[in-house]
N, C-alpha and C positions, 0 to 999 in steps of 0.2 A: 863723515863717511858712514854709509849704511853698513849694517851687519853683513849683508851679502858681499859688498865690495871688500870688507875686511877679510871675510872667509876666502875670497878669491885671491887676495893679496898674500894671505898665509899659504894657500895652496901653491901659488906661483913661486914663492920663496922656497918651499920644500922641493919643487920640481928641479931646482938648480943642482940638486945632488944627483940628478939623473941625466940631464942634458942642458946645454946652453939655450938661451932664447933663440927662436927661429927668426930670421931676418924679416924686416919690413923694407921692401925695395920699390923705388920708383921705377916703373917700366916705361922706357922711352918709346918703344914701339907702339904700345897701346895708347900712350898719352898723345902721340902724334896722330894716330889713327882716329881717335875720337875728339881731338882738340880739347883735351882735359888733362888734369894732373891725376894720374892713376898709379896707385900704390898696391903692391901685392904682399899679403902676409903669407909667407911661404911655409905652410905646415907640411908640405911635401918634403921638407928637409929635417924633420925630426928623425931620431934613430930608427923608427919603424915606418918612416915616410908617410905618416898621417897624424892628425891631431888626437886620434883615439887613445894614444898612450897617456894623455893628460887625465882623462876621466878615469881610466883603469888605475893609474897610480894614486889618484886622490881617493878613490873608493877603497883600495886596499889599505892605504895609510890610515884612513879613518876607522877601519874595521879591525886593525891588528890587535887592539886591546879588548875587542868585544867578542872574539871567537877564539876557540882553543887553538894552541899552536899546531896541533896535528890536523886541524880542519883545512879542507881544500877550498880554494877560490875557484868557482865554476862558471863557465860561460858556454854559450852555443854560438858559434860564428864560423864563417868560411873565409873571413878576410881580416880587416884592420883591427876589429875589436879583439879578435883572438891573438893577434900579434902584439897588441898593446898590453893585454893581460899577461901574456907569456913573458914579455920584457920586464914588467913590474914584478911578477912572481920571482923571477931570477934576481932582481935587485933586492927584494926583501927576504930572499931565501925562504920563500913559503911555497907550499905545494899548490899547484894549479891543475885542474882537470878541464880540458877543453874538448867539447863535443863539436865535431865537424861532419857535415853531410858526406856520404861516400863519393859524391860527385865533385868534391872540392879538387881543384887542380893540384897536382903534386908539388908545384912550385910554392904554393901558399902553405901547404903542409910542412914542407921542408924549412921554410922561413920561420914559421911559428915554432917548430922544434929547435931551430938554431937559437932563437931569441930566449926560449925558456930553458933549454938545456936539461939538466938532470932534475929540475924542479917541476917540470910539467909532464902530464900524461895526456896523450891525444887519443880520443875515442872516435872512430869513424862509424857513425850510425845514421841511417835514414837516407832516402833518396832526395828529400827536400829539406829546407830549413825548418819547416814546421815540425816534421818528424824528429829532426835532430834536437830542436828546442824542447819538445815533449820529453825526450829521453833525458835531457839535462835536468829538467824540472823534477822528473821522477827520481833521479839520482839524489838531488838535494832533499826531496821530501823524505827519502829513506835515511837521511842523516849523513849523506855523503859530503856535505860542505855547505858553503854559502854562495848564493847566486850573485854574480856581478853583472847587472843588467847593462845593455849597450847604451841606453839613453834615458830610460824612465826612472830616474833616481836623482835626488838633489845633490848627492855627492858626485855623481857623474857630471851633472850640469855645472856644478861649481868648478870641477876640474877643466871642463871644456871652456869655461869662461876665462880661464887664464890666457887664452889666445888673445882676447881683447885687452886684458890687463897689460900684457907685453906691448901690444900694438899701440895702446894709448901713450905709453912712455916713449916708444920709438917715434911716434907721430910728433910728439912735442919736440924731440931732438931734431927731426928732419924738416918739419914744416913750421913749427912754432905754436902759438896759442890758438890760431884759427882751426876749429875742429873740421872734420870731414863734412862735406855737404851730403854725401851718400855713402852708406856702407851696405854691401851686398853679401849675404850669408847663404851658403848652400844648406838645403834641408833634406834630411832623410827621416830619421825617427824624431828629430827635434832637439836632441841634447845640445848640439853646438848652437843652433839657432836661438833656443830659449836662453842659454847661458850668455851669449854675446849680447843679445837684444836687452836682456835684463840688466847686464852690467852697464850698457850705454845709458839706459834709463836712470839707473841708480846713481850714475856719475854726473847726471845733470846736463847731458849733451842734447839740449832741447831743440837745437836747430839742425841736428843731424837726422836725415831721412834714412830709415832702415827699410831695406827691401830684401826679399828672400828669393832664391833661385831653386826651382824644383823641376825634376824631369817630367816631361809631358806624360809619360807612361806610368808614373807613380806619384801623382799630384795629391797626396793624402792631406797635406796642410791646406792647400787651396780648396779642396773639396769640403773639408771640415769647416773652414771659415765661411764658405759659401752657404753651407747647410746650418751653421750655427751650433754644431755639435760634432763630436768625433765620429768620423765615418770610416768604415773599413772598405777599401776598394776590392771589388770582386776580381778584377784582372790587373796584373802588374807587369809592366815590361821590365825585365831584369837586366837590360843592357847597362844601365847606370847602377851597377851592383852595390856600390857603396851608399846609395840613396834609394834603392828600390824597396821601400817600406810600404806595406799595405795600409797601415794605420799609424798615425802620429801618436806618440806616447801620451798617456793620460796627464801626467804632471806637466809635460812639455806643452800640451794644448792649453792647459789652464794658464800657463805663462804667456802663450802666444795669441790667445783668443781675442785680445784687445785690438789686434791688427785687422785690417780689411783684406778681403781676398784680392783686391787690386794691388796690395803690397807684395803679392807673390808673382814673380816673373816665371812664366812657364817656358821651359827649354826643350825644344824638339830634339830627340835623340840623334837624328841624322845631322842636324845643324851643329850639335855639340861635337860630333865626330869631326866635322870640318874645322872646328876651333882647336881640337886636340892636335890635328895634323898641322894646322897653322902655327901653333905655339911650339911644336916640336921642330918644324922646319926653319922657322924664323928666329926663335929665341933659344932653341935647344932645351926647352923645359918639357920634361916627361910628366904628363898628367894622366891620372886615372880618370874615367868618365866623371865621377863625382867631383874630382878636383878641378875640373874645367867648368863647372856649372856657373860660378859667379862671373867668370870672364865671358862666357858665351851669353849670359843674361844681358850684357850691354847691348847686344843686337836687338833686344826687345824694347829698348828705350829710344825715344826720338833723339836724333843727333843734336837737335836744338836744346833738349833738356840736359844733355851731357856737356855741352860746350862750356869751357871755362870752369867747370866744377872740380872740386877736390874729392876724389873717390877712393875708397878703401875696399879692396876685394879680398875675401878670405879664400885662399887656395888650400883646400882641405886635405889633398893627398896626391901621391904620385906612385902608388902601387899598381903599376900597369904591367900586365903580362903581355909580352910582345908577340905571343902566339895569337893574340887577338888583333894584331895590327891589320891583317887582311880584311877582317870584318869592319874595322874602323875606317879604313880606306874606302871600302865598298859603300858604306853609309855616307861618307863625305862626298863621294862622286855623285851619288843619287841626290843628295841635297843640293849640290852645285849644278845639277841638271846636265852632268857630263856622262851619265850612264843610265840607260833605260832598259827595261825588260818588256818584251812583247810576246804575245802568243799569236802566231799566224796560222791561217788555214791554207796550207801549202798545196798547190796542185801536184799530183803524183805523175809527173811526165818529165821526159828528158829535157834538160835545159832550164828547168824552173829555178834551180838554185843559182845558176849562172845569171839568170834574169834578175834575181833578187840582188845578188852581189854587185851587179852593174849599177844599181841605184846608189850605192855607197860612194861618198866623196873621199878625197885624199886624207882627210883628218878622221875618218870613221873606221872603226875596227869592230869585228865580231868577236866578243869576249866569250860567248857561249852559244852553242847550237845543239839542240837536243830534240829528237822526235819524242813527243809525249805519247801519242797513239795515232793510229789511222782511224779517222772518224768515218771514212767512206772509202770505196775502192779507188776513187779518183782524187781524194784529198786526205791530208794528214795534218794533225795539230803539231806545231813546232814551237818550242821555246827558244827565243833568240835574245841575247843580251848584246847591246851595242854601246861602245864607249866612243866618245868624240872629244875633241880638244876645245870646242866652243859650243855652248849650249844652244846657240842660235841654229846650229846645224840640224837639230832635230825637227825644227819647223820645215826645213827643206826636205828632209827625209820623209816626213809624214805626208807631205804633198805628193811625193813620188810614189809612196806606198798606195795612196788612194788611186793614183793613176793606173797602177797595176791591176786594180780591181779585186784584190784579194782581201778577204775579211781578216781583220786583226784587232787585237785589244792590248792597250798599254796597261800592264799590271804593276808598274813601278810603285805606285802609291796606294795600291789595293792591299791593305795590310793582311787581311785574311787569306786572300788568294796567293799573295806573295810568300807569306810564311809557309803556306801549305806546299807550294811547288818548289820554291827556292831553298 
């Protein structure tokens, strides 16, 4: 047994004072859908509903004897890392100072405060994470405490690897000696991905294929592997907030750079939304966007390559704010082709709107109608959103629109124009 595996085993044993092992469950719905044996490691069922509690706990436990009792453990986070650190600080009865951007939803602030209780102080600073993180680093530099990084630290990596330590034992009990053919791990900053992949390698699972699931709008690992060096993304889509990291961690990339960019499965945000809705409606499983990455990534693999395989998926978290549900539904409809946005050049004459509405079928509905501006005395630019029950209906509608002779543009997949107007 390697030194790393021993460290992970020790960390996993210590975690039992905090919470029981999260379950490894065979999912019949996904298994039937993909004609495979699919198992979910349910990190959405930890006390803080994400795996982040593992790394935070291990970091603090390793640092207790190295810092003064009055020193604070510090982090900058608007989500799962903050909640994990708060829970661990309460457990160890040590002071924690958590910096959060002022834009953090109140629900997340309240949950973090609940987990930490009297042992934590929350400071709301900065409009963005970068500003918040800068404030946290300045606080530590002035002697305010010790920084607990979200992923770029071996103690964090070791803590996150306990996910796989548990899963390996549970797999033996459920399945037997035959190891998984495939393990899919979600990627944000790389703490979970580097920890699990290194544990699998050090455990000698040579026949297990490891793949990573990364959001399309924040593919920092894929880009770095492709370039052969750490790359900081200039633009990041923050929809998958638990994995929206502009640059993979330095230590984490060193541990992951042996992989190929083809080992990274890119997950489109709108498709991920459809998966979240699907798992909620069919299985009753509440997933945050990052928590659904590994499940959605199955859609990026050929059905033939999945058929008959034994597959382990890491479900990283379920901290979903239901105020976001309308956005998730919206993205899901757009991915499924059931909702589209158009800009029409509408004639400014009586009966024009009636003429347009007459083109709609019984399954079609106008979800939004808004005049953007009058481009001329006889014409006006109109934003129209249409929902339908079958995606094939749009082909019929667009044929009718052309017959009307009005100029129009489909902006559903025009990211720049869509984000600017919608």
